[in-house]
MILUM-623582 format. One line per field, with one value per atom (N, C-alpha, C): residue number from 1; residue in three letters; atom name; x, y, z. Coordinates in nm, 2 decimals, always signed. Layout:
! residues N
nr	(NUM,...)
rest	(ala,...)
atom	(CA,...)
c1	(X,...)
c2	(Y,...)
c3	(Z,...)
! end
This chain:
! residues 116
nr	(1,1,1,2,2,2,3,3,3,4,4,4,5,5,5,6,6,6,7,7,7,8,8,8,9,9,9,10,10,10,11,11,11,12,12,12,13,13,13,14,14,14,15,15,15,16,16,16,17,17,17,18,18,18,19,19,19,20,20,20,21,21,21,22,22,22,23,23,23,24,24,24,25,25,25,26,26,26,27,27,27,28,28,28,29,29,29,30,30,30,31,31,31,32,32,32,33,33,33,34,34,34,35,35,35,36,36,36,37,37,37,38,38,38,39,39,39,40,40,40,41,41,41,42,42,42,43,43,43,44,44,44,45,45,45,46,46,46,47,47,47,48,48,48,49,49,49,50,50,50,51,51,51,52,52,52,53,53,53,54,54,54,55,55,55,56,56,56,57,57,57,58,58,58,59,59,59,60,60,60,61,61,61,62,62,62,63,63,63,64,64,64,65,65,65,66,66,66,67,67,67,68,68,68,69,69,69,70,70,70,71,71,71,72,72,72,73,73,73,74,74,74,75,75,75,76,76,76,77,77,77,78,78,78,79,79,79,80,80,80,81,81,81,82,82,82,83,83,83,84,84,84,85,85,85,86,86,86,87,87,87,88,88,88,89,89,89,90,90,90,91,91,91,92,92,92,93,93,93,94,94,94,95,95,95,96,96,96,97,97,97,98,98,98,99,99,99,100,100,100,101,101,101,102,102,102,103,103,103,104,104,104,105,105,105,106,106,106,107,107,107,108,108,108,109,109,109,110,110,110,111,111,111,112,112,112,113,113,113,114,114,114,115,115,115,116,116,116)
rest	(met,met,met,ser,ser,ser,leu,leu,leu,thr,thr,thr,ile,ile,ile,val,val,val,gly,gly,gly,ile,ile,ile,val,val,val,glu,glu,glu,his,his,his,leu,leu,leu,lys,lys,lys,gly,gly,gly,lys,lys,lys,phe,phe,phe,lys,lys,lys,lys,lys,lys,arg,arg,arg,val,val,val,asn,asn,asn,ile,ile,ile,met,met,met,gln,gln,gln,gly,gly,gly,tyr,tyr,tyr,leu,leu,leu,cys,cys,cys,glu,glu,glu,glu,glu,glu,gln,gln,gln,ser,ser,ser,lys,lys,lys,glu,glu,glu,leu,leu,leu,phe,phe,phe,gly,gly,gly,asn,asn,asn,asn,asn,asn,lys,lys,lys,asp,asp,asp,tyr,tyr,tyr,his,his,his,lys,lys,lys,phe,phe,phe,gly,gly,gly,lys,lys,lys,ala,ala,ala,val,val,val,asp,asp,asp,val,val,val,gln,gln,gln,ile,ile,ile,glu,glu,glu,asp,asp,asp,val,val,val,pro,pro,pro,leu,leu,leu,gln,gln,gln,asp,asp,asp,ile,ile,ile,phe,phe,phe,lys,lys,lys,glu,glu,glu,val,val,val,glu,glu,glu,ser,ser,ser,met,met,met,pro,pro,pro,glu,glu,glu,val,val,val,thr,thr,thr,gly,gly,gly,ile,ile,ile,gly,gly,gly,phe,phe,phe,cys,cys,cys,pro,pro,pro,ala,ala,ala,asp,asp,asp,asn,asn,asn,his,his,his,ile,ile,ile,his,his,his,ile,ile,ile,asp,asp,asp,ile,ile,ile,arg,arg,arg,asp,asp,asp,lys,lys,lys,asp,asp,asp,arg,arg,arg,glu,glu,glu,val,val,val,phe,phe,phe,leu,leu,leu,ile,ile,ile,glu,glu,glu,arg,arg,arg,gly,gly,gly,glu,glu,glu,lys,lys,lys,thr,thr,thr,thr,thr,thr,met,met,met,ser,ser,ser,asp,asp,asp,arg,arg,arg,leu,leu,leu,arg,arg,arg,arg,arg,arg,gln,gln,gln,tyr,tyr,tyr,asp,asp,asp,leu,leu,leu,leu,leu,leu)
atom	(N,CA,C,N,CA,C,N,CA,C,N,CA,C,N,CA,C,N,CA,C,N,CA,C,N,CA,C,N,CA,C,N,CA,C,N,CA,C,N,CA,C,N,CA,C,N,CA,C,N,CA,C,N,CA,C,N,CA,C,N,CA,C,N,CA,C,N,CA,C,N,CA,C,N,CA,C,N,CA,C,N,CA,C,N,CA,C,N,CA,C,N,CA,C,N,CA,C,N,CA,C,N,CA,C,N,CA,C,N,CA,C,N,CA,C,N,CA,C,N,CA,C,N,CA,C,N,CA,C,N,CA,C,N,CA,C,N,CA,C,N,CA,C,N,CA,C,N,CA,C,N,CA,C,N,CA,C,N,CA,C,N,CA,C,N,CA,C,N,CA,C,N,CA,C,N,CA,C,N,CA,C,N,CA,C,N,CA,C,N,CA,C,N,CA,C,N,CA,C,N,CA,C,N,CA,C,N,CA,C,N,CA,C,N,CA,C,N,CA,C,N,CA,C,N,CA,C,N,CA,C,N,CA,C,N,CA,C,N,CA,C,N,CA,C,N,CA,C,N,CA,C,N,CA,C,N,CA,C,N,CA,C,N,CA,C,N,CA,C,N,CA,C,N,CA,C,N,CA,C,N,CA,C,N,CA,C,N,CA,C,N,CA,C,N,CA,C,N,CA,C,N,CA,C,N,CA,C,N,CA,C,N,CA,C,N,CA,C,N,CA,C,N,CA,C,N,CA,C,N,CA,C,N,CA,C,N,CA,C,N,CA,C,N,CA,C,N,CA,C,N,CA,C,N,CA,C,N,CA,C,N,CA,C,N,CA,C,N,CA,C,N,CA,C,N,CA,C,N,CA,C,N,CA,C,N,CA,C,N,CA,C,N,CA,C,N,CA,C,N,CA,C,N,CA,C)
c1	(+6.75,+6.74,+6.73,+6.80,+6.80,+6.66,+6.61,+6.48,+6.48,+6.60,+6.61,+6.58,+6.63,+6.60,+6.45,+6.40,+6.25,+6.17,+6.21,+6.14,+6.16,+6.27,+6.29,+6.20,+6.19,+6.10,+5.95,+5.92,+5.78,+5.75,+5.85,+5.83,+5.81,+5.88,+5.87,+5.73,+5.68,+5.55,+5.44,+5.46,+5.36,+5.37,+5.49,+5.51,+5.45,+5.47,+5.43,+5.30,+5.24,+5.12,+5.12,+5.23,+5.25,+5.34,+5.33,+5.41,+5.56,+5.65,+5.79,+5.84,+5.90,+5.96,+6.10,+6.13,+6.27,+6.34,+6.43,+6.51,+6.62,+6.67,+6.78,+6.78,+6.78,+6.79,+6.91,+6.88,+6.99,+7.06,+7.19,+7.26,+7.35,+7.36,+7.45,+7.59,+7.69,+7.83,+7.87,+7.82,+7.86,+7.80,+7.67,+7.61,+7.68,+7.71,+7.77,+7.91,+7.98,+8.12,+8.11,+8.01,+7.99,+7.95,+7.86,+7.82,+7.91,+7.98,+8.05,+8.20,+8.24,+8.38,+8.41,+8.53,+8.57,+8.53,+8.46,+8.42,+8.33,+8.34,+8.24,+8.10,+8.02,+7.88,+7.79,+7.71,+7.62,+7.50,+7.47,+7.36,+7.39,+7.51,+7.54,+7.53,+7.52,+7.50,+7.36,+7.27,+7.13,+7.11,+7.20,+7.20,+7.18,+7.13,+7.11,+7.00,+6.94,+6.83,+6.83,+6.79,+6.78,+6.63,+6.57,+6.43,+6.39,+6.27,+6.20,+6.05,+5.98,+5.84,+5.77,+5.67,+5.60,+5.54,+5.56,+5.50,+5.56,+5.67,+5.73,+5.87,+5.90,+6.03,+6.15,+6.26,+6.37,+6.42,+6.40,+6.44,+6.37,+6.24,+6.15,+6.19,+6.22,+6.26,+6.39,+6.49,+6.62,+6.61,+6.53,+6.52,+6.46,+6.36,+6.30,+6.40,+6.47,+6.57,+6.68,+6.72,+6.82,+6.78,+6.65,+6.60,+6.60,+6.63,+6.62,+6.76,+6.78,+6.92,+6.97,+6.89,+6.94,+7.00,+6.97,+7.03,+7.17,+7.27,+7.41,+7.47,+7.41,+7.45,+7.34,+7.35,+7.24,+7.30,+7.26,+7.30,+7.19,+7.22,+7.12,+7.17,+7.08,+7.12,+7.02,+7.03,+6.93,+6.92,+7.03,+7.03,+6.96,+6.97,+6.91,+6.77,+6.74,+6.61,+6.58,+6.68,+6.66,+6.74,+6.71,+6.78,+6.84,+6.97,+7.04,+7.03,+6.99,+6.98,+7.06,+7.15,+7.22,+7.24,+7.27,+7.29,+7.43,+7.53,+7.67,+7.71,+7.81,+7.85,+7.96,+7.94,+8.03,+7.96,+8.04,+7.98,+7.90,+7.80,+7.71,+7.79,+7.75,+7.81,+7.69,+7.69,+7.59,+7.66,+7.61,+7.68,+7.59,+7.65,+7.58,+7.65,+7.57,+7.62,+7.58,+7.68,+7.65,+7.75,+7.70,+7.79,+7.89,+7.83,+7.91,+8.01,+8.02,+8.11,+8.04,+8.10,+8.05,+8.12,+8.05,+8.10,+8.04,+8.12,+8.06,+7.97,+7.85,+7.75,+7.80,+7.81,+7.85,+7.73,+7.75,+7.64,+7.61,+7.72,+7.70,+7.61,+7.64,+7.56,+7.42,+7.40,+7.27,+7.19,+7.25,+7.18,+7.15,+7.24,+7.23,+7.11,+7.09,+6.99,+6.87,+6.86,+6.75,+6.72,+6.83,+6.83,+6.84,+6.83,+6.84,+6.70)
c2	(+14.62,+14.48,+14.49,+14.40,+14.40,+14.36,+14.43,+14.40,+14.26,+14.21,+14.07,+13.97,+14.00,+13.91,+13.91,+14.03,+14.05,+13.97,+13.97,+13.90,+13.75,+13.70,+13.56,+13.51,+13.59,+13.56,+13.56,+13.65,+13.66,+13.54,+13.50,+13.38,+13.25,+13.24,+13.12,+13.13,+13.24,+13.26,+13.21,+13.25,+13.22,+13.07,+13.01,+12.87,+12.78,+12.81,+12.72,+12.76,+12.88,+12.93,+12.94,+12.98,+12.99,+13.11,+13.16,+13.27,+13.22,+13.30,+13.27,+13.34,+13.26,+13.32,+13.35,+13.48,+13.53,+13.51,+13.42,+13.40,+13.50,+13.55,+13.65,+13.72,+13.85,+13.93,+14.02,+14.15,+14.25,+14.25,+14.26,+14.27,+14.40,+14.48,+14.59,+14.54,+14.62,+14.58,+14.52,+14.58,+14.53,+14.39,+14.37,+14.24,+14.13,+14.17,+14.08,+14.03,+14.12,+14.09,+14.00,+14.03,+13.95,+13.81,+13.79,+13.66,+13.58,+13.65,+13.58,+13.62,+13.71,+13.75,+13.84,+13.82,+13.90,+13.84,+13.73,+13.66,+13.75,+13.74,+13.81,+13.76,+13.85,+13.81,+13.89,+13.83,+13.90,+13.96,+13.92,+13.98,+14.13,+14.17,+14.31,+14.40,+14.34,+14.41,+14.41,+14.34,+14.33,+14.23,+14.14,+14.05,+13.90,+13.89,+13.75,+13.75,+13.63,+13.60,+13.45,+13.43,+13.29,+13.27,+13.16,+13.14,+13.00,+12.99,+12.87,+12.89,+12.79,+12.80,+12.69,+12.73,+12.64,+12.52,+12.40,+12.28,+12.25,+12.31,+12.28,+12.23,+12.10,+12.05,+12.13,+12.15,+12.22,+12.17,+12.04,+11.98,+12.05,+12.07,+12.12,+12.27,+12.34,+12.48,+12.49,+12.40,+12.40,+12.37,+12.27,+12.24,+12.35,+12.42,+12.53,+12.65,+12.68,+12.79,+12.75,+12.62,+12.58,+12.60,+12.59,+12.61,+12.75,+12.85,+12.99,+13.04,+13.08,+13.11,+13.24,+13.33,+13.45,+13.43,+13.31,+13.27,+13.21,+13.28,+13.23,+13.18,+13.19,+13.12,+13.05,+12.92,+12.84,+12.76,+12.78,+12.70,+12.62,+12.49,+12.40,+12.39,+12.43,+12.44,+12.36,+12.23,+12.15,+12.17,+12.19,+12.20,+12.33,+12.43,+12.56,+12.57,+12.47,+12.46,+12.58,+12.61,+12.72,+12.70,+12.77,+12.77,+12.91,+12.92,+13.05,+13.07,+13.20,+13.24,+13.37,+13.37,+13.50,+13.52,+13.64,+13.68,+13.74,+13.66,+13.70,+13.73,+13.81,+13.85,+13.76,+13.64,+13.54,+13.41,+13.31,+13.18,+13.12,+13.04,+12.98,+12.89,+12.90,+12.82,+12.75,+12.62,+12.55,+12.47,+12.48,+12.43,+12.38,+12.31,+12.26,+12.33,+12.37,+12.43,+12.33,+12.27,+12.17,+12.19,+12.20,+12.22,+12.34,+12.44,+12.56,+12.56,+12.44,+12.42,+12.43,+12.50,+12.51,+12.41,+12.33,+12.22,+12.24,+12.23,+12.23,+12.11,+12.14,+12.03,+11.93,+11.81,+11.70,+11.61,+11.52,+11.42,+11.34,+11.30,+11.22,+11.29,+11.42,+11.50,+11.52,+11.54,+11.55,+11.42,+11.31,+11.18,+11.17,+11.20,+11.19,+11.28,+11.40,+11.49,+11.49,+11.40,+11.38,+11.51,+11.56,+11.68,+11.66,+11.54,+11.51,+11.52)
c3	(+8.26,+8.21,+8.06,+7.99,+7.85,+7.80,+7.69,+7.63,+7.57,+7.53,+7.48,+7.59,+7.71,+7.82,+7.86,+7.86,+7.88,+7.78,+7.65,+7.55,+7.57,+7.62,+7.64,+7.75,+7.86,+7.97,+7.93,+7.85,+7.79,+7.70,+7.62,+7.54,+7.63,+7.74,+7.83,+7.89,+7.93,+7.99,+7.89,+7.76,+7.66,+7.63,+7.62,+7.59,+7.69,+7.82,+7.93,+7.99,+7.95,+8.00,+8.16,+8.21,+8.36,+8.38,+8.51,+8.55,+8.56,+8.51,+8.52,+8.65,+8.74,+8.86,+8.83,+8.85,+8.84,+8.97,+8.98,+9.10,+9.12,+9.01,+9.01,+8.88,+8.88,+8.76,+8.77,+8.75,+8.75,+8.89,+8.89,+9.02,+9.01,+9.11,+9.11,+9.12,+9.09,+9.09,+9.23,+9.34,+9.47,+9.50,+9.46,+9.48,+9.40,+9.27,+9.18,+9.23,+9.28,+9.33,+9.46,+9.54,+9.66,+9.63,+9.53,+9.49,+9.40,+9.31,+9.21,+9.20,+9.29,+9.29,+9.17,+9.12,+9.00,+8.87,+8.87,+8.75,+8.67,+8.54,+8.45,+8.48,+8.52,+8.56,+8.47,+8.39,+8.30,+8.37,+8.50,+8.58,+8.60,+8.62,+8.65,+8.52,+8.41,+8.28,+8.24,+8.32,+8.28,+8.16,+8.15,+8.03,+8.08,+8.20,+8.26,+8.35,+8.36,+8.45,+8.49,+8.61,+8.66,+8.68,+8.62,+8.63,+8.67,+8.71,+8.73,+8.70,+8.67,+8.63,+8.72,+8.80,+8.89,+8.81,+8.85,+8.79,+8.65,+8.61,+8.49,+8.52,+8.48,+8.51,+8.45,+8.52,+8.47,+8.34,+8.31,+8.19,+8.07,+8.09,+7.98,+7.96,+8.07,+8.05,+7.98,+8.02,+7.96,+7.81,+7.77,+7.63,+7.55,+7.60,+7.53,+7.52,+7.62,+7.62,+7.52,+7.52,+7.42,+7.28,+7.25,+7.11,+7.07,+7.16,+7.12,+7.09,+6.96,+6.91,+6.98,+7.03,+7.09,+7.23,+7.29,+7.42,+7.40,+7.45,+7.43,+7.56,+7.67,+7.79,+7.86,+7.88,+7.94,+8.05,+8.17,+8.28,+8.35,+8.36,+8.43,+8.57,+8.67,+8.81,+8.89,+8.89,+8.96,+9.11,+9.18,+9.32,+9.37,+9.28,+9.31,+9.24,+9.17,+9.10,+9.01,+8.92,+8.82,+8.70,+8.60,+8.47,+8.46,+8.43,+8.41,+8.26,+8.23,+8.09,+8.07,+7.97,+7.94,+7.79,+7.76,+7.62,+7.60,+7.64,+7.63,+7.48,+7.46,+7.33,+7.28,+7.29,+7.23,+7.21,+7.17,+7.13,+7.25,+7.21,+7.31,+7.41,+7.53,+7.64,+7.71,+7.72,+7.79,+7.91,+8.03,+8.14,+8.25,+8.34,+8.46,+8.58,+8.68,+8.80,+8.91,+8.98,+9.08,+9.19,+9.31,+9.43,+9.41,+9.35,+9.32,+9.21,+9.14,+9.03,+8.90,+8.80,+8.67,+8.58,+8.51,+8.42,+8.29,+8.18,+8.05,+8.03,+7.97,+7.95,+7.84,+7.88,+7.79,+7.76,+7.67,+7.64,+7.76,+7.84,+7.96,+8.06,+8.08,+8.17,+8.12,+7.99,+7.93,+7.95,+7.94,+7.97,+8.12,+8.20,+8.34,+8.39,+8.33,+8.38,+8.29,+8.19,+8.10,+8.02,+7.96,+7.88,+7.73,+7.69,+7.54,+7.48)
! end
């Protein structure tokens, strides 16, 4: 697991003063392929984590993660009740995952999910 990811999780723990539940962290190649097919998955590189924090709304976690410049992949996943965080080696991507579909985060979606 990337030390940057570990630092991000530690930051969230300190910010919200609660335990961060890691729903998914590192995945081996086989698990990654089973879950995500041949898509580029940052979990298999130890560069991604899916988190939730008990009694903290996903919106608050999302907003905090979005304020962190080292995070370059942010997924809001309300149906699965977690935030996806990754440190991809390219421009930041912010997205919604709903019913298995990944959609680029728009202002309309931000308003719909109270992420402004």
